[in-house]
C-alpha positions in Angstrom: -30.3 -32.8 6.2 -30.0 -30.9 3.0 -27.1 -28.4 2.5 -27.8 -24.5 2.2 -26.4 -23.6 -1.3 -24.1 -20.6 -1.9 -23.1 -18.7 -5.4 -20.2 -16.3 -4.8 -20.3 -12.6 -6.8 -16.8 -11.6 -7.4 -13.5 -12.9 -6.5 -10.6 -11.9 -5.5 -8.9 -12.4 -2.2 -11.9 -12.0 -0.4 -13.5 -14.4 -2.7 -11.4 -17.4 -1.8 -11.4 -16.5 2.0 -15.7 -16.9 2.1 -15.6 -20.4 0.1 -13.3 -21.2 2.7 -15.0 -20.1 5.8 -18.2 -21.6 4.2 -17.3 -24.7 3.4 -15.9 -25.5 7.0 -19.3 -25.3 8.4 -19.8 -28.7 6.8 -23.4 -28.1 5.9 -23.2 -25.2 3.0 -22.1 -26.1 -0.4 -20.4 -23.2 -2.6 -22.2 -23.9 -5.7 -21.5 -21.0 -7.9 -19.1 -17.6 -8.9 -19.9 -14.5 -10.7 -17.3 -12.6 -12.1 -16.7 -9.3 -14.4 -16.6 -12.1 -17.8 -16.5 -15.5 -18.6 -13.3 -16.5 -18.8 -12.6 -14.7 -15.6 -15.6 -16.9 -13.8 -13.8 -19.9 -15.8 -10.6 -19.3 -14.2 -11.8 -18.8 -10.4 -14.0 -21.2 -10.5 -11.6 -23.7 -11.4 -9.1 -22.6 -9.0 -11.5 -22.1 -6.0 -13.3 -26.2 -6.9 -16.6 -24.1 -7.9 -18.3 -26.1 -10.7 -20.4 -23.5 -11.7 -18.9 -20.2 -13.3 -21.3 -17.2 -14.1 -19.9 -14.6 -16.7 -22.8 -12.6 -15.7 -24.2 -12.2 -12.0 -27.4 -11.7 -13.1 -27.0 -15.5 -14.3 -25.8 -16.3 -10.7 -28.9 -14.8 -9.4 -31.4 -16.7 -10.6 -30.0 -19.9 -10.4 -33.0 -21.9 -8.4 -30.5 -24.0 -7.0 -28.5 -20.9 -4.9 -30.1 -20.4 -1.5 -28.0 -17.2 -0.3 -25.6 -15.0 -2.2 -22.7 -13.6 -1.2 -21.8 -9.9 -3.2 -17.9 -9.5 -3.4 -17.2 -6.9 -5.5 -16.1 -3.1 -5.1 -18.2 -0.9 -3.5 -20.4 0.5 -6.3 -21.9 -2.9 -7.4 -23.4 -3.3 -3.6 -26.6 -1.9 -3.4 -27.7 -3.2 -7.1 -26.5 -6.6 -6.9 -27.4 -6.8 -3.2 -31.1 -5.3 -4.7 -31.9 -7.5 -7.0 -30.5 -11.0 -5.2 -33.2 -10.0 -2.5 -35.8 -9.4 -5.0 -35.3 -12.3 -6.7 -35.8 -14.3 -2.7 -32.4 -14.8 -2.1 -30.5 -14.3 1.2 -28.0 -11.7 0.9 -24.7 -12.0 2.6 -22.8 -8.3 1.7 -19.0 -7.3 2.7 -18.5 -4.1 3.6 -19.6 -1.2 3.8 -23.2 -2.4 2.6 -23.5 0.3 -0.2 -21.9 3.6 -1.1 -24.3 6.0 1.2 -27.1 5.7 3.9 -29.7 6.1 1.3 -29.0 3.5 -1.1 -28.8 1.4 2.7 -31.5 2.3 3.7 -33.4 1.0 0.8 -31.6 -2.7 0.9 -32.9 -2.7 4.8 -36.6 -1.9 3.7 -36.7 -4.6 0.6 -34.8 -7.2 2.7 -37.9 -6.8 4.9 -40.4 -6.9 2.3 -39.2 -9.8 1.0 -38.2 -11.4 4.3 -34.9 -12.7 3.2 -32.1 -13.0 5.7 -29.5 -10.6 5.2 -26.1 -9.4 7.2 -23.1 -7.2 6.3 -19.7 -8.6 6.8 -18.7 -7.1 9.9 -16.6 -10.0 10.9 -13.9 -8.6 13.1 -16.4 -8.4 16.3 -16.2 -12.2 15.7 -12.2 -12.6 17.4 -13.4 -14.3 20.5 -11.9 -12.0 22.6 -13.7 -9.3 21.0 -16.8 -11.5 22.2 -15.3 -11.5 25.9 -14.8 -8.2 26.6 -18.5 -7.5 25.7 -19.6 -9.8 28.5 -17.4 -8.8 30.6 -19.0 -5.0 29.9 -22.0 -6.2 30.1 -21.5 -8.1 33.7 -20.2 -4.5 34.6 -16.8 -6.0 35.3 -15.2 -2.7 33.5 -17.7 -0.3 35.3 -19.1 2.7 33.4 -16.7 3.3 30.0 -15.5 6.7 29.9 -13.3 6.5 26.8 -12.6 4.6 23.9 -9.7 4.9 22.2 -7.7 3.5 19.1 -6.9 2.9 15.8 -6.4 0.8 12.2 -3.5 1.7 10.4 -2.6 0.1 7.0 0.7 0.9 4.5 -0.8 -0.6 1.6 -1.4 2.6 0.0 1.9 4.0 1.1 3.5 5.0 -1.9 2.5 7.4 -4.7 2.6 4.2 -7.5 0.2 1.9 -4.7 -3.6 2.2 -6.6 -6.6 0.2 -6.2 -10.4 0.9 -7.1 -10.9 1.7 -3.8 -8.7 4.9 -4.0 -11.8 6.5 -6.5 -15.0 7.5 -5.0 -16.6 6.3 -8.0 -15.8 2.8 -7.4 -15.4 2.7 -3.7 -17.9 5.8 -2.5 -17.0 9.5 -0.7 -14.7 8.0 2.2 -12.4 5.7 1.8 -10.3 5.4 5.1 -13.1 5.5 7.5 -15.4 3.6 5.2 -13.5 1.1 4.3 -11.3 0.1 7.9 -12.8 2.4 10.2 -15.7 0.7 10.0 -14.9 -2.0 11.2 -13.1 -0.4 14.1 -16.6 1.4 14.8 -18.7 -2.1 14.4 -16.2 -3.4 17.1 -16.6 -0.7 20.0 -20.0 0.1 19.8 -20.7 -3.8 19.7 -19.0 -4.3 22.9 -19.8 -1.0 25.2 -23.7 -1.4 23.6 -24.1 2.1 22.6 -24.1 4.2 19.1 -22.4 6.7 17.9 -24.3 10.0 18.0 -21.9 12.9 17.2 -18.9 13.0 15.3 -15.8 15.8 14.7 -13.6 14.5 12.2 -10.5 15.6 10.7 -9.7 14.1 7.5 -6.7 14.2 5.3 -5.4 12.8 1.9 -1.6 13.0 2.2 -0.9 12.0 -1.5 -3.5 14.0 -3.4 -2.0 12.3 -7.0 -0.9 8.8 -7.8 -0.2 7.1 -9.9 -2.7 4.2 -11.7 -0.9 1.0 -13.5 -2.6 0.8 -16.7 -2.5 -3.1 -16.5 -5.0 -4.5 -13.5 -3.3 -5.6 -10.7 -5.3 -7.5 -8.0 -5.5 -6.0 -4.3 -2.1 -6.4 -2.1 -0.4 -8.1 -5.2 3.2 -6.0 -6.4 4.0 -5.2 -9.6 7.4 -4.2 -11.0 6.2 -1.3 -13.4 8.5 1.2 -15.3 7.6 5.1 -15.6 5.4 4.9 -18.8 3.1 1.7 -17.3 1.5 4.7 -14.9 -1.0 8.0 -15.5 -1.6 10.6 -12.9 -4.9 10.1 -11.4 -6.5 13.2 -8.7 -7.0 10.9 -6.2 -10.9 12.1 -4.5 -11.0 10.0 -1.4 -9.4 10.4 2.3 -5.7 8.7 3.4 -6.4 9.7 6.9 -9.2 10.2 9.8 -8.9 11.2 13.0 -12.5 10.8 14.3 -14.0 12.4 17.8 -16.7 10.5 18.7 -19.4 11.2 21.5 -21.8 8.1 22.3 -25.4 7.3 23.3 -24.5 6.5 26.6 -22.0 9.5 27.6 -19.1 7.4 26.3 -16.2 9.4 24.5 -14.1 8.5 22.1 -11.2 8.8 19.5 -10.2 7.1 16.1 -7.8 6.9 14.1 -7.9 5.3 10.5 -5.2 5.7 8.0 -3.7 4.1 5.2 -0.5 5.3 4.6 1.1 4.3 7.8 4.5 3.0 6.7 5.1 -0.9 8.1 1.6 -1.2 9.9 -0.1 -4.0 8.0 -3.4 -4.5 9.3 -2.9 -2.5 12.6 -6.1 -2.4 14.6 -6.5 -1.6 17.9 -8.8 -0.5 20.8 -8.7 0.5 24.5 -11.5 0.6 26.7 -11.0 2.9 29.7 -14.0 2.2 32.5 -14.8 3.3 35.9 -13.0 -0.3 36.8 -11.2 -1.8 34.6 -9.1 -0.8 31.2 -9.4 -3.4 28.5 -7.0 -3.2 25.5 -6.5 -5.4 22.5 -4.5 -5.7 19.4 -5.7 -7.9 16.3 -1.8 -8.5 15.8 -2.4 -10.5 19.2 -5.4 -11.3 18.8 -5.7 -14.2 21.3 -4.7 -11.7 24.4 -6.1 -8.9 25.7 -4.3 -6.8 28.9 -6.2 -5.6 31.8 -5.2 -2.9 33.9 -6.6 -1.7 37.4 -5.7 0.9 39.6 -3.8 -0.8 42.8 -3.6 -4.1 41.5 -1.4 -6.0 39.4 -2.0 -5.5 36.0 -2.9 -8.6 33.8 -3.5 -10.5 30.2 -6.2 -12.8 29.6 -5.3 -15.3 26.8 -7.8 -17.0 25.1 -9.2 -19.8 27.5 -12.7 -21.3 26.3 -12.8 -23.0 30.1 -13.0 -19.5 31.8 -14.7 -17.5 29.2 -18.0 -16.3 29.6 -20.5 -18.9 28.0 -21.6 -16.5 24.6 -18.3 -16.0 24.7 -16.7 -19.5 24.6 -18.9 -20.4 21.8 -16.7 -18.4 19.2 -13.6 -20.0 20.7 -13.6 -23.1 18.7 -9.2 -24.0 20.0 -7.9 -24.6 23.4 -6.1 -22.1 25.6 -2.9 -22.0 23.8 -4.0 -22.5 20.2 -4.0 -19.4 18.1 -7.6 -17.9 16.5 -7.5 -15.5 13.9 -8.5 -13.2 11.5 -9.4 -16.4 8.8 -11.6 -17.6 11.8 -13.5 -14.7 12.4 -15.3 -15.6 8.7 -16.5 -19.0 10.3 -17.6 -17.8 12.9 -19.8 -15.2 11.3 -21.2 -17.2 8.7 -22.1 -19.9 11.3 -24.7 -17.6 13.1 -25.3 -16.3 9.6 -26.0 -20.0 7.9 -27.1 -21.2 11.5 -30.0 -19.1 11.4 -31.2 -19.9 8.0 -30.6 -23.7 8.8 -33.4 -23.1 11.2 -35.6 -21.1 9.6 -36.3 -18.1 12.2 -36.9 -15.6 9.9 -35.6 -12.2 10.5 -35.7 -10.2 13.7 -33.4 -7.5 13.5 -32.8 -7.3 17.2 -32.7 -10.9 18.2 -30.6 -11.8 15.8 -26.5 -12.8 16.2 -24.8 -11.0 13.1 -24.4 -7.9 12.0 -27.1 -7.1 9.5 -28.1 -4.8 6.9 -29.6 -2.3 9.0 -25.7 -2.5 11.0 -25.0 -1.5 7.8 -27.2 1.3 7.3 -25.9 2.5 11.1 -21.9 2.7 9.6 -23.4 4.3 6.5 -25.2 7.1 8.6 -21.7 7.5 10.9 -19.5 7.7 7.8 -22.6 10.4 6.6 -21.8 12.6 9.5 -17.9 12.0 9.4 -17.9 13.1 5.8 -20.2 16.5 6.8 -17.4 17.0 9.7 -14.5 17.0 7.4 -16.0 19.2 5.4 -17.4 21.9 7.8 -14.9 21.5 11.1 -18.0 21.3 13.4 -19.4 18.5 15.3 -21.8 17.0 13.4 -24.8 14.5 14.8 -25.6 11.2 12.9 -28.7 11.5 11.7 -30.0 7.5 11.9 -32.7 6.5 9.0 -33.8 3.7 11.3 -34.1 3.0 15.0 -32.4 0.1 16.8 -28.6 -1.3 16.9 -25.7 -2.2 19.3 
């Protein structure tokens, strides 16, 4: 069978992850990479053993061999690059958030429909096997009606005032940072599991470090450099370090999310708890193969990832036998398996039937972010204004 050929726009740590996960599928060739200039493209393509290197992303999009384009750049460029790829008839996989705001995201949804291309936003964290299992257990009624959803996504990579990255700037990352960058992963997971979408929010947003010291030299994400005082310049920060968001869901569930990037010792601590009328489910990304289950009047227990006893629609995403761990990198292989399997079979693009998060999902997440920003400014509950129906 003919292999599907993919091209990556952008590199960094996420580019290497996409390249590796795509190769694991066996029927996808990563044949091209584009970076900000030719030297950077040549260097990274060489490191990743990608045969074609482009110093201009437009040349990658116009490459007739490429079937699918992955947009892995700073958020500012997601809209332009994704739209151009759509217009060129390419399937598009875009890192989250899909764009800078819901207006841009809505245009990407409309363009994808017009061109008939497969489109996906990379909410890979819903692909942990036990997230899939929790969804199936909830659908089967094992938890009862979900009363409450609460949890957090905590990091410390921006803990110091000398920590700096393009995501700190609203110009490159969008007006929201903590909620849009990491909080949307949590929001996607919980909405996916309980089958309800967020309808109203009350947000408290804070920038704990209002002025940061920006290095005068470029540094990749998560790379620490030994710099002196003269190597920095002071920069005023216009995005939030933290957001606590109260949530109301379409099915009556209540929720609370804390997203924060300045919590000492927390690297990528994502955790959720679902409290139902029958059972409680709790899961943490640092122990992704374990899910705690609590009941009233019975011994509490732990569900250890085991495809032999999981619901069939969840076991599909557990590639290793019980006792063999699966983690973050495996979620990319799983989401790409869904996306590229759909492309391979030529099923078209029915947003209500595809098994992966689409640009419509990305639009809905940004609609929530818009409401969070309005609530943070007004100090009131704000209803989410969705530009499209459909969803979880």
